[in-house]
VOPAGU-2260 file (C-alpha; in pm, 1 decimal, decimal comma):
REM VOPAGU-2260
SITE   aa  ch    i         X         Y         Z
SITE  UNK   A    0  -11958,4  -15373,1    6058,3
SITE  UNK   A    1  -12134,8  -15214,6    6358,5
SITE  UNK   A    2  -12125,4  -14868,8    6193,0
SITE  UNK   A    3  -12292,2  -15015,3    5883,7
SITE  UNK   A    4  -12559,2  -15186,5    6094,4
SITE  UNK   A    5  -12631,7  -14866,0    6288,9
SITE  UNK   A    6  -12657,8  -14669,5    5964,3
SITE  UNK   A    7  -12897,6  -14929,9    5821,3
SITE  UNK   A    8  -13111,5  -14922,5    6138,9
SITE  UNK   A    9  -13126,1  -14545,0    6116,6
SITE  UNK   A   10  -13234,1  -14570,0    5751,4
SITE  UNK   A   11  -13505,0  -14825,2    5836,8
SITE  UNK   A   12  -13634,0  -14603,6    6116,3
SITE  UNK   A   13  -13649,0  -14298,4    5888,7
SITE  UNK   A   14  -13833,0  -14498,1    5621,4
SITE  UNK   A   15  -14089,4  -14606,5    5883,9
SITE  UNK   A   16  -14134,0  -14245,3    5997,2
SITE  UNK   A   17  -14176,6  -14132,6    5635,5
SITE  UNK   A   18  -14438,1  -14402,4    5566,7
SITE  UNK   A   19  -14626,8  -14305,7    5882,1
SITE  UNK   A   20  -14618,0  -13940,6    5773,3
SITE  UNK   A   21  -14764,2  -14046,8    5436,7
SITE  UNK   A   22  -15048,2  -14223,5    5617,4
SITE  UNK   A   23  -15107,6  -13912,7    5830,6
SITE  UNK   A   24  -15135,3  -13692,5    5521,0
SITE  UNK   A   25  -15363,2  -13924,5    5323,1
SITE  UNK   A   26  -15735,9  -13867,9    5382,7
SITE  UNK   A   27  -15960,9  -14169,7    5440,0
SITE  UNK   A   28  -16342,1  -14200,2    5443,1
SITE  UNK   A   29  -16389,8  -14453,8    5726,9
SITE  UNK   A   30  -16697,1  -14602,2    5559,7
SITE  UNK   A   31  -16862,2  -14268,1    5483,8
SITE  UNK   A   32  -16876,2  -14037,2    5182,9
SITE  UNK   A   33  -16644,0  -13788,8    5356,6
SITE  UNK   A   34  -16265,6  -13795,1    5326,0
SITE  UNK   A   35  -16101,7  -13707,5    5660,2
SITE  UNK   A   36  -15747,0  -13624,6    5760,0
SITE  UNK   A   37  -15600,0  -13791,1    6067,5
SITE  UNK   A   38  -15623,7  -13470,9    6273,6
SITE  UNK   A   39  -15997,9  -13459,3    6202,1
SITE  UNK   A   40  -16044,5  -13825,8    6290,3
SITE  UNK   A   41  -15852,0  -13777,4    6614,4
SITE  UNK   A   42  -16086,0  -13489,4    6699,4
SITE  UNK   A   43  -16384,3  -13716,3    6630,2
SITE  UNK   A   44  -16221,8  -13986,4    6843,6
SITE  UNK   A   45  -16180,2  -13748,9    7138,1
SITE  UNK   A   46  -16541,1  -13633,1    7109,2
SITE  UNK   A   47  -16657,2  -13994,4    7085,1
SITE  UNK   A   48  -16461,2  -14082,5    7397,2
SITE  UNK   A   49  -16580,3  -13770,6    7584,5
SITE  UNK   A   50  -16935,0  -13683,8    7469,2
SITE  UNK   A   51  -17048,4  -13331,5    7557,4
SITE  UNK   A   52  -16691,5  -13203,7    7563,6
SITE  UNK   A   53  -16637,6  -12829,5    7531,9
SITE  UNK   A   54  -16392,5  -12648,8    7303,7
SITE  UNK   A   55  -16157,9  -12551,6    7588,1
SITE  UNK   A   56  -16113,8  -12908,7    7708,8
SITE  UNK   A   57  -16080,3  -13038,9    7354,3
SITE  UNK   A   58  -15807,8  -12782,1    7283,1
SITE  UNK   A   59  -15618,6  -12884,0    7598,5
SITE  UNK   A   60  -15643,5  -13253,3    7511,9
SITE  UNK   A   61  -15516,3  -13192,0    7158,9
SITE  UNK   A   62  -15248,7  -12942,5    7253,3
SITE  UNK   A   63  -15377,0  -12680,9    7010,4
SITE  UNK   A   64  -15546,9  -12342,6    7049,3
SITE  UNK   A   65  -15918,0  -12295,7    7108,4
SITE  UNK   A   66  -15930,9  -12104,9    6780,3
SITE  UNK   A   67  -15785,4  -12401,2    6591,8
SITE  UNK   A   68  -16032,9  -12638,4    6758,7
SITE  UNK   A   69  -16323,7  -12405,2    6680,0
SITE  UNK   A   70  -16221,7  -12393,7    6314,4
SITE  UNK   A   71  -16190,0  -12773,7    6299,6
SITE  UNK   A   72  -16526,8  -12819,3    6473,4
SITE  UNK   A   73  -16692,1  -12581,5    6227,7
SITE  UNK   A   74  -16543,0  -12778,7    5938,5
SITE  UNK   A   75  -16664,5  -13110,0    6087,1
SITE  UNK   A   76  -17004,5  -12956,5    6158,3
SITE  UNK   A   77  -17037,9  -12835,9    5798,3
SITE  UNK   A   78  -16976,8  -13193,9    5684,8
SITE  UNK   A   79  -17239,9  -13336,5    5919,6
SITE  UNK   A   80  -17005,5  -13511,3    6162,0
SITE  UNK   A   81  -17052,6  -13313,6    6485,0
SITE  UNK   A   82  -17316,3  -13102,2    6655,5
SITE  UNK   A   83  -17281,5  -12805,2    6886,8
SITE  UNK   A   84  -17538,1  -12757,0    7162,0
SITE  UNK   A   85  -17594,2  -12585,6    7494,1
SITE  UNK   A   86  -17458,9  -12800,2    7776,9
SITE  UNK   A   87  -17718,6  -13007,1    7960,7
SITE  UNK   A   88  -17534,3  -12910,4    8281,7
SITE  UNK   A   89  -17495,1  -12533,8    8244,5
SITE  UNK   A   90  -17652,3  -12289,1    8001,3
SITE  UNK   A   91  -17337,4  -12080,8    7950,2
SITE  UNK   A   92  -17135,0  -12361,7    7792,9
SITE  UNK   A   93  -17142,4  -12507,8    7442,9
SITE  UNK   A   94  -17067,6  -12876,6    7408,4
SITE  UNK   A   95  -16983,0  -13092,0    7109,2
SITE  UNK   A   96  -17128,7  -13432,6    7026,4
SITE  UNK   A   97  -17108,7  -13668,9    6732,8
SITE  UNK   A   98  -17383,6  -13702,1    6474,9
SITE  UNK   A   99  -17479,2  -14049,0    6350,8
SITE  UNK   A  100  -17231,7  -14002,8    6066,0
SITE  UNK   A  101  -16963,6  -13886,9    6312,0
SITE  UNK   A  102  -17032,9  -14189,2    6528,4
SITE  UNK   A  103  -16994,1  -14411,6    6221,9
SITE  UNK   A  104  -16648,0  -14260,7    6164,7
SITE  UNK   A  105  -16567,9  -14300,3    6536,5
SITE  UNK   A  106  -16664,8  -14669,5    6536,4
SITE  UNK   A  107  -16475,8  -14738,6    6210,8
SITE  UNK   A  108  -16166,1  -14566,2    6346,9
SITE  UNK   A  109  -16189,9  -14769,8    6670,3
SITE  UNK   A  110  -16196,3  -15091,3    6463,7
SITE  UNK   A  111  -15907,8  -14967,0    6246,5
SITE  UNK   A  112  -15696,3  -14880,4    6552,8
SITE  UNK   A  113  -15765,1  -15216,6    6712,7
SITE  UNK   A  114  -15663,1  -15401,2    6395,7
SITE  UNK   A  115  -15353,0  -15185,6    6350,6
SITE  UNK   A  116  -15243,8  -15247,7    6709,9
SITE  UNK   A  117  -15304,4  -15620,2    6663,1
SITE  UNK   A  118  -15097,0  -15621,2    6342,7
SITE  UNK   A  119  -14812,5  -15433,4    6507,9
SITE  UNK   A  120  -14820,8  -15665,0    6810,4
SITE  UNK   A  121  -14805,2  -15962,9    6574,7
SITE  UNK   A  122  -14475,9  -15835,2    6436,0
SITE  UNK   A  123  -14325,8  -15852,8    6785,6
SITE  UNK   A  124  -14488,0  -16180,0    6895,4
SITE  UNK   A  125  -14229,2  -16444,5    6962,6
SITE  UNK   A  126  -13943,7  -16206,4    7037,4
SITE  UNK   A  127  -13771,0  -16272,8    7368,3
SITE  UNK   A  128  -13855,9  -16040,0    7658,6
SITE  UNK   A  129  -13501,2  -15899,1    7660,7
SITE  UNK   A  130  -13534,3  -15784,2    7301,3
SITE  UNK   A  131  -13880,3  -15637,3    7366,7
SITE  UNK   A  132  -13738,3  -15448,8    7665,7
SITE  UNK   A  133  -13451,6  -15321,3    7450,6
SITE  UNK   A  134  -13694,1  -15212,4    7176,8
SITE  UNK   A  135  -13906,3  -15027,8    7433,1
SITE  UNK   A  136  -13597,9  -14848,5    7565,4
SITE  UNK   A  137  -13483,6  -14756,1    7214,8
SITE  UNK   A  138  -13832,8  -14625,6    7134,5
SITE  UNK   A  139  -13848,0  -14417,6    7452,8
SITE  UNK   A  140  -13497,8  -14280,6    7400,2
SITE  UNK   A  141  -13582,3  -14190,8    7038,6
SITE  UNK   A  142  -13898,5  -14015,8    7153,6
SITE  UNK   A  143  -13698,4  -13813,0    7406,0
SITE  UNK   A  144  -13453,9  -13714,5    7130,6
SITE  UNK   A  145  -13743,4  -13595,8    6912,2
SITE  UNK   A  146  -13893,2  -13401,2    7203,8
SITE  UNK   A  147  -13557,8  -13230,0    7256,5
SITE  UNK   A  148  -13527,3  -13142,9    6886,7
SITE  UNK   A  149  -13883,2  -13007,1    6882,8
SITE  UNK   A  150  -13818,9  -12793,1    7191,5
SITE  UNK   A  151  -13498,1  -12655,5    7038,2
SITE  UNK   A  152  -13680,2  -12568,9    6715,0
SITE  UNK   A  153  -13961,0  -12397,5    6903,0
SITE  UNK   A  154  -13708,2  -12194,9    7104,9
SITE  UNK   A  155  -13516,7  -12088,8    6794,8
SITE  UNK   A  156  -13841,5  -11980,6    6626,4
SITE  UNK   A  157  -13928,2  -11740,3    6910,0
């Protein structure tokens, strides 16, 4: 019976991961006329949280190359969501800020995230502390497993 339960839990977890991946791949307009992928919205979120950020810092925060950030910024700029300007602090630095449209996306995404977090928390409301602690441990252990798998795949690709 325990083997069956563990197999079912594994299946449930994989279905959740697959649904999340579907959400990540599905563009959404966030109240504007522009469909955005999650990676683009997360870039807008970081700029909204750190106005006047430069490409180097944005790349570090996102864990991607400066070239990839530059390409994404250019795409967002072409769609009227971000601006590039000379830093108000130093003339040899370019900084990125949100346009009004970009700020609209930022605010809508903030509301969406808040509601999503509230909905997820509601699922767990009423569970005893011991179960919540166990769920946290299982989540952390699963994350560590995924980190290990990712590291192994990166090593084998080199």
